[in-house]
C-alpha positions in Angstrom: 101.7 121.0 62.4 101.5 117.8 60.2 98.5 117.5 57.9 97.6 114.1 59.4 97.4 115.7 62.8 95.2 118.5 61.6 92.8 116.0 60.0 92.7 114.0 63.3 91.9 117.2 65.3 89.3 118.2 62.7 87.6 114.7 62.8 87.6 114.8 66.6 86.0 118.3 66.5 83.2 116.9 64.3 82.6 114.0 66.6 82.5 116.3 69.7 80.0 118.6 67.9 77.8 115.6 66.9 77.9 114.2 70.5 76.9 117.6 71.9 74.0 117.9 69.5 72.7 114.4 70.6 73.0 115.3 74.3 71.4 118.7 74.2 68.5 117.5 76.3 70.7 116.2 79.2 73.7 118.6 79.3 74.1 122.3 79.9 75.4 124.7 77.3 78.5 125.3 79.3 79.5 121.6 79.4 83.0 121.7 78.1 84.3 120.0 75.0 87.2 118.8 77.1 84.8 116.5 79.0 82.8 115.4 76.0 86.0 114.2 74.4 86.6 112.0 77.4 83.4 110.1 76.7 84.4 109.7 73.1 87.9 108.6 73.9 86.5 105.9 76.3 84.6 104.5 73.4 87.2 104.8 70.7 85.4 107.9 69.2 82.3 105.9 68.3 79.6 108.6 68.8 76.8 106.0 69.2 78.6 104.2 71.9 79.8 107.4 73.6 76.2 108.7 73.7 74.9 105.5 75.2 77.7 105.4 77.8 76.9 109.0 78.8 73.1 108.3 79.1 73.7 105.1 81.0 76.0 107.1 83.4 73.4 109.8 83.9 70.7 107.2 84.7 73.0 105.4 87.1 74.1 108.6 88.9 70.5 109.7 89.2 69.7 106.3 90.8 72.6 106.6 93.2 71.8 110.2 94.0 75.3 111.3 93.2 74.6 115.1 93.4 73.8 114.8 97.1 76.2 112.0 97.9 79.0 114.1 99.4 76.5 115.9 101.7 74.2 113.0 102.6 75.8 109.6 102.4 76.9 108.3 105.8 79.8 105.9 105.1 79.3 102.7 107.2 81.7 102.4 110.1 83.2 99.2 108.9 84.2 100.9 105.6 85.7 103.9 107.5 87.8 101.5 109.7 88.7 98.7 107.4 88.5 99.7 103.7 92.0 100.3 102.5 93.4 103.3 100.6 93.2 107.0 100.6 94.2 110.3 99.0 97.5 111.7 100.3 98.9 114.5 98.1 99.3 115.6 94.5 101.6 114.7 91.6 103.9 117.2 89.9 101.0 118.1 87.5 98.8 118.9 90.5 96.6 115.8 90.1 95.5 114.0 93.2 97.5 110.9 94.3 95.7 107.9 95.8 97.4 105.0 97.5 95.7 101.5 97.5 96.9 99.0 100.0 95.5 95.9 98.2 97.5 93.4 100.3 95.8 94.7 103.5 92.2 94.5 102.2 89.9 92.0 103.8 87.4 92.0 100.9 85.5 89.0 102.2 85.0 90.7 105.6 83.9 93.9 104.0 81.5 92.2 101.7 80.0 90.3 104.7 79.5 93.6 106.5 77.9 96.0 104.0 75.6 96.1 101.0 77.0 96.2 97.5 75.4 99.6 97.1 77.4 100.9 100.0 80.6 99.9 98.3 79.5 101.5 95.0 78.5 104.7 96.8 81.9 104.8 98.5 83.6 104.5 95.1 81.4 107.2 93.7 82.2 109.4 96.7 85.9 109.0 96.0 85.4 110.0 92.3 83.3 113.0 93.2 86.0 114.1 95.7 88.5 113.8 92.8 86.4 116.0 90.5 86.1 118.6 93.2 89.8 118.4 93.9 90.5 119.1 90.2 88.5 122.3 90.5 90.4 123.4 93.7 93.8 122.6 92.1 92.9 124.3 88.9 92.1 127.5 90.7 95.1 127.2 92.9 97.6 126.6 90.1 96.0 128.7 87.4 95.8 125.9 84.9 93.5 122.9 84.1 94.2 120.0 86.5 92.9 116.6 85.5 93.6 112.9 86.1 94.4 110.7 89.0 97.6 109.0 89.9 97.2 105.7 91.8 99.9 103.8 93.6 98.7 100.2 93.9 100.7 98.6 96.7 100.6 94.8 96.7 102.7 94.2 99.8 101.1 91.5 101.8 99.1 90.0 98.9 98.7 86.2 99.3 96.5 83.6 97.5 93.6 84.8 99.7 93.2 87.5 97.0 92.3 84.7 94.5 88.9 84.5 96.1 86.8 85.1 93.0 83.8 86.9 94.5 86.2 89.4 96.1 88.2 89.9 93.0 85.1 90.3 90.9 83.7 92.9 93.4 87.0 94.9 93.3 87.0 94.9 89.6 83.3 95.9 89.5 84.2 98.9 91.6 86.9 99.8 89.1 84.3 99.5 86.3 82.1 101.9 88.2 84.9 104.5 87.9 85.5 103.7 84.2 81.9 103.8 83.2 81.0 107.0 85.0 84.2 109.0 85.1 86.0 108.2 81.8 89.6 109.1 81.6 89.8 109.8 85.3 92.8 107.5 85.8 95.9 109.0 84.5 98.4 106.3 85.5 98.6 103.4 88.0 101.9 102.3 89.5 102.0 98.8 90.8 104.6 98.3 93.5 105.7 95.3 95.6 104.1 92.9 93.1 104.0 89.3 94.5 104.9 86.0 92.9 101.2 85.4 92.1 100.9 88.7 90.2 100.7 86.8 86.8 97.9 84.6 88.1 96.0 87.6 89.5 96.4 89.4 86.2 95.2 86.4 84.2 92.0 86.2 86.3 91.4 90.0 86.1 92.4 90.4 82.5 88.9 89.8 80.9 87.5 92.6 83.0 90.3 95.2 82.4 89.8 97.5 79.4 92.5 98.0 76.9 92.6 101.7 77.9 93.2 100.7 81.5 96.0 98.3 80.6 97.8 101.1 78.8 97.9 103.1 82.1 99.3 100.3 84.3 103.0 100.4 85.1 104.5 97.5 87.2 107.6 98.8 88.9 110.6 96.7 90.2 112.6 96.8 93.4 113.7 100.4 93.0 110.2 101.8 92.5 110.8 104.8 94.8 113.0 106.5 92.1 110.3 106.2 89.5 107.6 107.5 91.9 109.7 110.5 92.7 109.9 111.3 89.0 106.2 112.0 89.0 105.5 113.0 92.7 107.5 115.4 94.9 108.9 113.8 98.0 106.7 115.9 100.4 103.6 114.6 98.5 104.6 111.0 98.7 104.3 108.8 101.8 107.6 108.0 103.5 106.9 104.2 103.3 106.9 104.6 99.5 110.1 106.6 99.3 108.9 110.1 100.0 108.9 112.3 103.1 105.2 112.7 103.8 104.1 111.4 107.2 101.4 111.8 109.8 101.7 114.5 112.5 103.0 111.8 114.9 105.6 110.8 112.4 103.9 107.6 111.1 105.4 107.0 107.7 102.4 105.0 106.6 100.2 108.1 106.7 97.3 106.3 108.6 95.4 109.5 109.0 95.1 109.8 105.2 95.3 106.2 104.0 93.0 103.4 105.4 95.3 100.6 106.6 92.7 97.8 106.4 93.1 94.6 108.4 90.8 91.7 109.2 87.2 92.8 109.7 85.8 91.6 113.1 82.9 89.3 113.0 80.8 91.7 115.1 80.3 93.7 111.9 79.0 90.8 109.8 75.5 90.9 108.5 73.6 88.0 106.8 76.5 86.2 105.0 74.3 83.7 103.1 74.8 85.5 99.8 78.6 84.9 100.0 78.0 81.1 99.8 75.4 80.9 97.0 78.0 79.9 94.5 79.2 76.9 96.6 78.3 73.3 96.3 76.5 71.7 99.2 76.7 68.2 100.7 75.7 66.4 103.9 78.3 64.2 105.4 76.8 61.4 107.5 78.0 60.7 111.0 81.2 58.7 111.0 81.6 59.4 107.2 83.8 61.5 105.0 83.7 63.4 101.7 86.5 63.4 99.1 86.5 65.9 96.2 89.1 65.3 93.5 90.8 67.9 91.3 93.0 67.2 88.3 96.1 69.3 88.0 97.8 69.3 84.5 100.5 71.9 85.0 103.1 72.1 87.7 103.0 75.4 89.6 99.2 75.6 89.5 97.3 76.6 92.6 94.6 74.5 94.2 92.3 76.9 96.1 89.4 76.0 98.4 86.7 77.5 100.6 84.2 75.8 102.9 81.8 76.4 105.7 79.7 74.1 107.8 76.2 74.9 108.9 76.4 74.2 112.6 79.4 72.2 113.8 83.2 71.7 113.1 84.6 69.3 110.5 87.9 67.7 109.8 89.8 69.0 106.7 93.0 68.1 104.8 94.5 68.0 101.4 95.9 64.8 99.8 97.8 63.9 96.6 97.3 60.6 94.8 100.8 59.3 93.8 100.7 56.1 91.8 97.7 54.9 93.8 99.2 55.9 97.1 97.7 58.8 99.2 100.2 61.4 100.2 99.2 64.1 102.8 99.8 67.6 101.5 97.9 69.2 104.3 97.4 67.0 107.4 93.7 66.5 108.4 92.7 68.5 111.5 89.4 69.7 112.9 88.3 73.2 111.8 85.7 75.5 113.4 84.1 76.5 110.1 80.6 77.0 111.4 81.0 80.7 112.0 83.1 82.0 109.1 84.2 80.2 105.9 87.6 78.7 105.9 89.7 79.2 102.8 93.2 78.4 101.7 95.4 77.1 98.9 98.4 75.0 98.0 100.9 75.2 95.2 100.8 72.0 93.2 104.4 71.1 92.3 103.3 67.8 90.7 100.7 67.0 88.1 98.1 64.5 89.1 95.0 64.2 91.3 94.6 66.3 94.4 91.9 65.6 96.9 90.0 67.9 99.3 89.3 65.7 102.3 86.4 66.5 104.6 86.3 64.2 107.7 83.3 63.6 109.9 84.5 60.2 111.2 85.0 61.6 114.7 81.3 62.4 115.0 79.1 59.4 115.9 75.9 61.4 116.6 75.8 64.2 114.1 75.8 64.5 110.3 77.3 67.8 108.9 76.0 70.0 106.2 78.8 71.6 104.3 79.1 74.4 101.7 82.3 74.1 99.7 84.0 75.3 96.6 87.4 74.5 95.0 89.2 75.3 91.8 92.5 74.8 90.1 94.1 78.0 88.9 96.6 77.0 86.3 100.1 78.4 86.1 100.5 81.1 83.5 101.8 79.7 80.3 99.8 81.7 77.8 102.3 83.6 75.6 99.8 86.4 75.1 99.3 86.9 78.8 103.0 86.8 79.4 103.6 89.3 76.7 101.0 91.7 78.1 102.5 91.4 81.6 106.0 92.2 80.2 104.4 95.3 78.4 103.2 96.5 81.8 106.6 96.2 83.5 108.9 99.2 83.5 112.5 98.5 82.5 112.6 94.8 82.1 110.3 91.8 82.0 108.7 89.5 84.6 111.4 86.9 84.5 114.2 89.4 85.3 112.2 91.2 88.0 110.3 88.6 90.0 113.3 87.7 92.1 113.5 91.3 93.3 109.7 91.4 94.0 108.3 90.4 97.3 107.8 86.6 97.5 104.3 85.5 98.4 104.1 82.9 101.1 101.3 80.4 100.5 
């Protein structure tokens, strides 16, 4: 064994011993070095940071009553029915496999129907199940089983997924995993990546740790062959290239993997919190509101969301071309008083785009409106492009995007 490797092992041993000595008041004597090393690795073997991470996690898990979660937490019905994803087998090392159907997730509907703590507890529940599965698999196979393989299926992803509160919540739940179950994720395979993947990655990038980036692998059109290198066919759902199916033959394994879908309004609670970040305006009877956005790069996306307090409103999108108004999205009346309307357009030309709210048809009522809009610039950052190419197996984004699913805006 090389001397440098011996020195590395010796240094790690010293740090594990030091971390153990600092945590004697909160861990049992039989707490394995293998798990202490995970906390150290998650903080680049900085003992101070690893200790703080461990203590923060202990405090958080106590607050969330993790020890009794599996036995006592009653998962809300809407989560059972509409939260996507599930465990469906094991990889060739014996580690559990989880499939996430991101493109079928109605995060806005979920967030309108449950508390943030319910989503956090659900994530903790998944993590605790994984830890228990490691123990079961280790006994079954006669070796230590660890890690989690995730297949992140982006089939069906559209610009609706650019809704920032939903994206931030999803990444927050990923952080719950990272902060409390370090080194749980072994690898993540991204399949069916859409045309907007670079934009989603750019938005999510500040919240994704370097350690997480190293575990993400974006697969091209023939992803089935790669998945089968790591997962036996009988452990991989048929719709992903394996042979696993439900008892009734459903290749999507709906009995194991939540299929998602739009959350019915009957589940909605008080949705005011969802609109706190929006601007507000009152449009007088017979009047209109025009909100301008400057687009500097072709291929950028103009995204909007709005809700009226009581009544419908006219809405359209225009482009100002040399002083002339060009309709991009024709104005029509929208029933936005119940649920927020959202959408987007791809801006092929640079210039000024206008969100047009029309109340000219109403001669008796003014309308209070909550609205938000943003321009999400096309990805031109060389660093971001380089990182995306590093994530892609066998090629780069430019050569693979034609084979990926095309997102329809």
